[in-house]
C-alpha positions as semicolon CSV with decimal commas, in nm:
position;residue;x (nm);y (nm);z (nm)
1;M;-1,732;7,662;5,780
2;V;-1,606;7,534;6,112
3;N;-1,249;7,626;6,211
4;Q;-1,096;7,284;6,276
5;K;-0,797;7,430;6,459
6;L;-1,030;7,593;6,711
7;V;-1,213;7,264;6,751
8;D;-0,885;7,082;6,819
9;Y;-0,773;7,356;7,057
10;V;-1,096;7,347;7,261
11;Q;-1,090;6,967;7,289
12;K;-0,724;6,960;7,390
13;Y;-0,739;7,223;7,665
14;H;-1,078;7,120;7,796
15;A;-0,926;6,775;7,847
16;K;-0,647;6,944;8,047
17;G;-0,901;7,086;8,293
18;Y;-0,987;7,430;8,153
19;D;-1,360;7,500;8,159
20;L;-1,533;7,594;7,835
21;Q;-1,624;7,946;7,947
22;T;-1,257;8,026;8,025
23;L;-1,148;7,894;7,685
24;K;-1,425;8,089;7,513
25;N;-1,325;8,416;7,684
26;F;-0,958;8,359;7,605
27;L;-1,018;8,296;7,233
28;V;-1,252;8,594;7,199
29;K;-0,982;8,816;7,354
30;Q;-0,744;8,695;7,085
31;G;-0,976;8,837;6,819
32;Y;-1,177;8,532;6,710
33;P;-1,542;8,612;6,626
34;I;-1,770;8,489;6,903
35;S;-1,987;8,306;6,649
36;E;-1,683;8,113;6,525
37;V;-1,579;8,026;6,882
38;N;-1,932;7,911;6,973
39;E;-1,945;7,697;6,659
40;A;-1,611;7,535;6,745
41;I;-1,726;7,456;7,101
42;S;-2,059;7,320;6,975
43;T;-1,883;7,103;6,717
44;A;-1,628;6,976;6,969
45;Y;-1,899;6,844;7,201
46;N;-2,174;6,764;6,945
47;P;-1,971;6,566;6,691
48;H;-2,280;6,430;6,511
49;T;-2,352;6,777;6,374
50;Y;-2,009;6,806;6,217
51;N;-1,893;6,649;5,893
52;N;-1,529;6,565;5,981
53;K;-1,287;6,701;5,720
54;K;-0,919;6,786;5,713
55;F;-0,846;7,156;5,697
56;L;-0,528;7,320;5,585
57;I;-0,340;7,521;5,848
58;I;-0,326;7,880;5,738
59;I;0,027;7,984;5,836
60;S;-0,032;8,357;5,823
61;A;-0,331;8,335;6,057
62;A;-0,130;8,128;6,302
63;V;0,148;8,386;6,303
64;V;-0,096;8,672;6,365
65;M;-0,261;8,477;6,646
66;I;0,068;8,395;6,817
67;V;0,185;8,757;6,799
68;S;-0,147;8,875;6,943
69;I;-0,132;8,621;7,224
70;S;0,227;8,718;7,308
71;A;0,134;9,086;7,327
72;F;-0,170;9,011;7,539
73;L;0,023;8,786;7,774
74;M;0,305;9,033;7,827
75;L;0,055;9,309;7,898
76;S;-0,143;9,091;8,135
77;F;0,173;8,998;8,324
78;Y;0,322;9,344;8,355
79;L;0,015;9,565;8,367
80;S;-0,268;9,365;8,520
81;D;-0,118;9,341;8,866
82;E;-0,057;9,650;9,072
83;D;0,245;9,488;9,234
84;Y;0,443;9,499;8,909
85;S;0,540;9,865;8,955
86;K;0,809;10,004;8,729
87;I;0,997;10,327;8,671
88;V;1,209;10,460;8,387
89;I;1,501;10,692;8,461
90;S;1,719;10,916;8,246
91;S;1,987;11,175;8,315
92;F;2,081;11,506;8,153
93;S;2,289;11,818;8,210
94;E;2,314;12,139;8,013
95;Q;2,690;12,128;8,083
96;K;2,883;11,912;7,836
97;S;3,215;12,030;7,979
98;I;3,321;12,225;8,287
99;Q;3,641;12,382;8,415
100;K;3,831;12,214;8,693
101;G;3,687;12,329;9,025
102;Q;3,334;12,374;8,892
103;A;3,037;12,157;8,987
104;L;2,813;11,985;8,735
105;N;2,438;11,989;8,795
106;L;2,305;11,650;8,686
107;K;1,929;11,620;8,646
108;V;1,776;11,277;8,694
109;F;1,426;11,227;8,554
110;I;1,203;10,957;8,701
111;N;0,893;10,842;8,515
112;N;0,662;10,617;8,718
113;I;0,486;10,397;8,461
114;G;0,348;10,159;8,723
115;S;0,005;10,172;8,877
116;T;0,120;10,239;9,233
117;S;0,361;10,470;9,411
118;D;0,356;10,322;9,762
119;Y;0,730;10,255;9,762
120;S;1,050;10,459;9,772
121;V;1,338;10,476;9,525
122;D;1,700;10,464;9,644
123;L;1,879;10,688;9,395
124;S;2,260;10,678;9,395
125;Y;2,542;10,794;9,168
126;D;2,901;10,682;9,113
127;L;3,145;10,930;8,955
128;K;3,417;10,752;8,754
129;L;3,733;10,870;8,579
130;S;3,906;10,613;8,354
131;G;3,705;10,337;8,520
132;F;3,803;10,436;8,875
133;S;3,543;10,556;9,123
134;E;3,616;10,905;9,253
135;D;3,301;11,012;9,435
136;S;2,952;10,889;9,512
137;G;2,627;11,002;9,671
138;S;2,270;10,894;9,724
139;K;1,922;11,008;9,821
140;V;1,582;10,849;9,874
141;V;1,297;10,986;9,660
142;S;0,938;10,909;9,571
143;P;0,872;10,740;9,234
144;D;0,647;11,036;9,154
145;V;0,918;11,298;9,217
146;G;0,955;11,357;8,843
147;E;1,293;11,529;8,858
148;T;1,576;11,558;9,109
149;T;1,931;11,698;9,089
150;F;2,274;11,580;9,200
151;S;2,563;11,826;9,235
152;I;2,867;11,645;9,093
153;N;3,212;11,767;9,201
154;P;3,500;11,617;8,999
155;S;3,852;11,692;9,122
156;K;4,068;11,622;8,817
157;V;4,095;11,697;8,448
158;G;3,963;11,430;8,209
159;R;3,658;11,250;8,070
160;Y;3,415;11,152;8,346
161;T;3,112;10,924;8,352
162;V;2,838;10,944;8,614
163;E;2,655;10,615;8,660
164;V;2,313;10,654;8,825
165;L;2,138;10,361;8,990
166;A;1,771;10,355;9,097
167;T;1,691;10,066;9,332
168;Y;1,332;9,996;9,433
169;E;1,156;9,685;9,559
170;E;1,337;9,404;9,371
171;N;1,423;9,612;9,065
172;I;1,720;9,815;8,944
173;E;1,720;10,082;8,672
174;R;2,038;10,244;8,533
175;T;2,137;10,553;8,340
176;S;2,464;10,735;8,281
177;Y;2,597;11,072;8,167
178;S;2,946;11,163;8,039
179;F;3,117;11,501;8,049
180;T;3,465;11,655;8,027
181;V;3,662;11,853;8,285
182;I;3,910;12,093;8,123
183;P;4,208;12,266;8,290
184;K;4,165;12,604;8,453
185;C;4,449;12,845;8,395
186;G;4,560;13,019;8,712
187;D;4,460;12,757;8,967
188;G;4,822;12,670;9,045
189;D;4,803;12,318;8,901
190;C;4,973;12,217;8,579
191;D;4,728;11,960;8,452
192;E;4,767;11,722;8,160
193;N;4,749;11,898;7,822
194;E;4,729;12,238;7,995
195;D;4,882;12,525;7,800
196;C;4,912;12,787;8,071
197;E;5,246;12,953;8,150
198;E;5,106;13,077;8,480
199;D;5,057;12,719;8,603
200;C;5,313;12,522;8,403
201;E;5,688;12,591;8,422
202;V;5,934;12,463;8,164
203;N;6,012;12,101;8,247
204;L;6,388;12,055;8,255
205;C;6,368;11,683;8,332
206;N;6,404;11,453;8,033
207;E;6,527;11,128;8,197
208;I;6,869;11,176;8,030
209;C;7,155;11,232;8,274
210;E;7,391;11,499;8,138
211;D;7,682;11,702;8,279
212;N;7,552;11,983;8,498
213;D;7,201;11,841;8,459
214;P;6,949;12,092;8,603
215;C;6,724;11,800;8,701
216;P;6,891;11,581;8,968
217;S;6,628;11,309;8,933
218;D;6,757;11,236;8,581
219;C;7,074;11,091;8,732
220;D;6,930;10,897;9,027
221;F;6,810;10,566;8,895
222;G;7,064;10,417;8,657
223;V;6,994;10,632;8,352
224;I;7,266;10,661;8,088
225;D;7,505;10,950;8,166
226;N;7,594;11,126;7,842
227;T;7,894;11,361;7,882
228;I;7,981;11,662;7,676
229;N;8,322;11,510;7,598
230;D;8,161;11,217;7,407
231;T;8,328;10,963;7,634
232;P;8,162;10,620;7,649
233;P;7,830;10,638;7,832
234;V;7,832;10,548;8,199
235;V;7,543;10,365;8,359
236;R;7,495;10,460;8,721
237;P;7,371;10,180;8,951
238;P;7,008;10,210;9,062
239;V;6,942;10,348;9,407
240;V;6,763;10,085;9,615
241;R;6,581;10,203;9,926
242;E;6,600;10,018;10,254
243;D;6,252;9,873;10,196
244;G;6,365;9,722;9,864
245;C;6,197;9,974;9,633
246;G;6,412;10,036;9,329
247;N;6,538;9,683;9,273
248;G;6,336;9,650;8,953
249;V;6,089;9,392;9,086
250;C;5,734;9,473;9,199
251;E;5,730;9,254;9,508
252;S;5,456;9,156;9,748
253;G;5,351;9,457;9,953
254;E;5,460;9,706;9,685
255;S;5,228;9,894;9,454
256;F;5,239;10,184;9,213
257;I;5,147;10,411;9,504
258;T;5,425;10,292;9,740
259;C;5,692;10,219;9,476
260;S;5,634;10,360;9,129
261;L;5,994;10,268;9,037
262;D;5,915;9,896;9,038
263;C;5,538;9,876;8,991
264;E;5,333;9,991;8,694
265;A;5,021;10,201;8,733
266;P;4,707;9,987;8,774
267;V;4,481;9,955;8,470
268;C;4,112;9,906;8,544
269;G;3,963;9,655;8,303
270;N;4,260;9,420;8,257
271;T;4,087;9,145;8,464
272;V;4,354;9,170;8,736
273;C;4,255;9,311;9,075
274;E;4,573;9,501;9,159
275;V;4,689;9,626;9,499
276;S;4,546;9,976;9,468
277;E;4,220;9,853;9,310
278;S;3,905;9,735;9,484
279;Y;3,545;9,653;9,399
280;Y;3,453;10,013;9,484
281;N;3,694;10,182;9,240
282;C;3,722;9,906;8,976
283;E;3,423;9,672;8,971
284;A;3,540;9,529;8,636
285;D;3,849;9,366;8,792
286;C;3,770;9,318;9,159
287;P;3,494;9,107;9,318
288;L;3,266;9,229;9,595
289;P;3,460;9,208;9,924
290;S;3,389;8,892;10,115
291;R;3,111;8,969;10,359
292;S;2,876;8,749;10,548
293;L;2,510;8,748;10,448
294;Q;2,426;8,891;10,789
295;E;2,596;9,217;10,685
296;L;2,399;9,262;10,363
297;T;2,092;9,486;10,359
298;S;1,982;9,537;9,998
299;E;1,847;9,319;9,717
300;F;2,137;9,424;9,494
301;Q;2,397;9,315;9,751
302;I;2,225;8,981;9,808
303;N;2,200;8,902;9,437
304;K;2,567;8,996;9,392
305;Y;2,660;8,773;9,686
306;V;2,469;8,475;9,545
307;V;2,613;8,517;9,194
308;D;2,972;8,553;9,318
309;N;2,956;8,270;9,571
310;L;2,795;8,020;9,333
311;K;3,133;8,019;9,156
312;S;3,296;7,853;9,456
313;K;3,011;7,710;9,665
314;S;2,723;7,475;9,601
315;A;2,365;7,602;9,603
316;A;2,299;7,388;9,912
317;E;2,581;7,563;10,100
318;I;2,443;7,906;10,016
319;A;2,090;7,793;10,110
320;K;2,226;7,692;10,450
321;E;2,368;8,043;10,489
322;C;2,029;8,188;10,391
323;S;1,858;7,980;10,659
324;G;2,080;8,133;10,926
325;L;1,975;8,492;10,854
326;D;1,787;8,675;11,129
327;N;1,592;8,916;10,908
328;S;1,305;8,728;10,742
329;N;1,287;8,972;10,448
330;I;1,657;8,930;10,372
331;K;1,625;8,553;10,417
332;D;1,337;8,539;10,166
333;A;1,532;8,755;9,921
334;C;1,827;8,519;9,956
335;Y;1,614;8,215;9,865
336;N;1,450;8,410;9,581
337;H;1,781;8,504;9,418
338;L;1,914;8,154;9,473
339;S;1,616;8,018;9,280
340;K;1,669;8,267;8,996
341;N;2,040;8,190;8,964
342;T;2,004;7,810;8,981
343;N;1,672;7,768;8,795
344;S;1,539;7,561;9,083
345;S;1,186;7,599;9,221
346;Y;1,287;7,419;9,542
347;Y;1,418;7,741;9,694
348;C;1,082;7,911;9,627
349;T;0,924;7,665;9,873
350;L;1,150;7,800;10,150
351;I;1,024;8,160;10,116
352;S;0,794;8,266;10,400
353;N;0,638;8,576;10,240
354;Q;0,353;8,447;10,022
355;E;0,369;8,733;9,772
356;M;0,741;8,682;9,710
357;K;0,690;8,305;9,698
358;D;0,421;8,341;9,428
359;N;0,645;8,570;9,223
360;C;0,934;8,327;9,266
361;Y;0,723;8,044;9,121
362;I;0,613;8,262;8,826
363;D;0,972;8,370;8,750
364;Y;1,086;8,008;8,761
365;A;0,799;7,884;8,541
366;Y;0,860;8,148;8,275
367;S;1,240;8,098;8,279
368;V;1,243;7,720;8,227
369;N;0,893;7,659;8,082
370;D;0,796;7,435;8,374
371;Y;0,439;7,540;8,444
372;E;0,348;7,266;8,690
373;V;0,453;7,509;8,966
374;C;0,160;7,735;8,870
375;N;-0,046;7,504;9,089
376;E;0,159;7,626;9,388
377;V;0,070;7,994;9,333
378;V;-0,184;8,103;9,596
379;D;-0,288;8,455;9,493
380;G;-0,570;8,437;9,239
381;R;-0,447;8,708;9,005
382;R;-0,090;8,578;9,006
383;K;-0,212;8,224;8,943
384;E;-0,411;8,354;8,648
385;T;-0,094;8,519;8,514
386;C;0,103;8,197;8,555
387;D;-0,172;7,995;8,384
388;T;-0,178;8,245;8,099
389;F;0,194;8,190;8,047
390;R;0,123;7,817;8,048
391;L;-0,144;7,861;7,779
392;Q;0,091;8,068;7,568
393;Y;0,367;7,808;7,591
394;E;0,139;7,514;7,512
395;L;-0,026;7,702;7,227
396;L;0,310;7,786;7,074
397;K;0,411;7,421;7,102
398;A;0,087;7,309;6,941
399;Y;0,140;7,533;6,638
400;S;0,515;7,481;6,607
């Protein structure tokens, strides 16, 4: 019995310009018996041999077919082209906690699952305590290195997180590792929650000003003075420095660092970029410092620039900045990320590198389901990938 859905499919896509051999190969790859495919093609173009009947759509078969096509298409896109290289990274240390002053050996494992290794990986780490960046480092490695080690040197007591970033070509992979630094008795520092008489003396300051108070700072800044004679409490006036610190108001130019009496300690993650915070120690609150495109050198920086500046500038304004770049690779990357962040294929046309231009068109087509741009792809294998995405989309529409 002839599969009417295959007949309809062949007629529809042959009318769109696909040759019969291409359609035949595609359907066979999806698991249809070649005899069934041949019969559908023969029926589609020899209608006198076919007794036209209506056939029920078998839902389960359609679901299986769509899943198979999706798997095939994703594999063909990511694995068929050598240029789609990819790595997977992970991090590990045998040390879950260390004493203050010790170094942590962090192993970073790199698994190259792509088909090529003719590129380098920029591996960097950012050591953070309570959201604030404390230290960083980087190295350039081969994607086939397998394993490399960073020596991490925290300076304080607390719960740390090491964020590792692997940047290669136009891709970024991330991993992180958390560990604890505990106090070390005998190092001369009385750290938070440290129970060490050698380092920590009895604290006589309690912020209550009393007669013969052993802690002068208790009586400096307007704290209630309780006397041993139970006389009414006396409030001493606050001591205000010449620069205004101590007046109870955190004014412009003051911060927790310069005037802790008036200004609270900054809190990373409260959506306010405070005086002592910056993009480099609190990315959650502070934007990337304003820099011209001419100063940027990496794909990550360019993408960040485009994303941040689209909040206040039009795409046309940023495109004009891209056009003024001296480095052609950076200029192309600028147009590429502008296309991705605006869902516009126009900026793909401005890219000079043909390989990047082809990839730009494919990314755009897949993102917005506009496959007319597949006709602009020059490289044969990439065009085949784009057309395969087109087939998948149109097939899903036909069966939806």
